[in-house]
N, C-alpha and C positions, 0 to 999 in steps of 0.2 A: 620868345624866347631868341635867340641865334648860337649856335657851336660849331663856330669852324675852324679845320687848319687852314694859314694862311702862309702863305712862304714871301719873305721882301719882295717888291712888285721889280726893281733892276735886277732881279735873274729869271730869263722866261724861263713857262716848259719845264721849270724846276723838277726833278727827276728826283726819291733822293736810296739812299743804299742803307740796310739796317744803323749801321755804326753811324747814323748822322742825320737820322729823321728827328721830325719831332714826334711825341704821343703821347698820345689822352689812350688812357686805360681804363677797362674798374671804373666808371661813374656810375651811378645810379640815381633818378628823379625818386621819388616812393608819394604814397598818397597828398600831390597835390591840389587847389585846387583853387583855379584860376575867375575873379571877381566878370573883369575886362579884358577883353582883348582883337585886336581887332584879327591876326590872324594865326596857329599857332603854333608852327613857329619852325625855323629852318632850319638844318643842320644840314653838315657840311663837314666832309674830312679827305682827303686829295688823291688821283690817284695816283696808283699804285702807295699810296699807306694811308690805310681805312682805317677809320673810329669802330676801334675793338673795344669789348662788352660794355656797352651802352644799356642799359638798362634805365623802362621804364612802366611805372606801376601803381599804377588807383591814382591818372589824370584824370581830373575834369576842367569843361571849364564850366560856368553860370549858367552863360545864354555861349549860346555856335559860333566864331571866329568867321566873321566875313569870306576867311579866308586859308585852307589848312592844311596841313604838315605839307613839308619840302623836307626829302631826306636822302640825301647817296650820299653815294663812299664810304657805308659801314660796312665792317664786316658779320657777314648776317647769321657762319654758326656761333656765334658768338656772340649776338644781337638778340636784345626782347624788350616787347613790349607787348603789357598786359594792363586793363581794367580803365584802356586808354580813347575817349570816345574824343575830338570827331578822331576815327581810327587812322594809328597811326606803318605806315610800311617805307620798308625802306629798300635801296634797291645801295649794290655792292657798284654799281655807273654813277653815271647824273641820276636828278633823278626825272622830272617836269610833273608837274600839277597834272591833272585829270576834270572834267568834270568837278562843278559841286563838290568840291576845294580835296576830297582828296587822291592821293596824290600813287603813285604808282612808278613803277622801274621800267626805265628807258633798254631794252636791250643790248 
């Protein structure tokens, strides 16, 4: 699964204001069982335009994927992840993968 905010490639280092940013709010993923996947998922908002009210509940994989989650640029105050295996952790900045598929945020 890939969830990403992307801007046109000809607009380098895009910054936006509340009135001209794409929005991504209030999206929930619930009660999902994945039967096969090479990677858990990639989730990426954009610097200055975080994914808001993103919720994951009861997400599991029949077999653990080789690659875990990657999750960055998410509004942590409104983010929820309950009953998600492998564990999903996001950051308000860019994400990087840690050993064994666990993802940690970059300070």
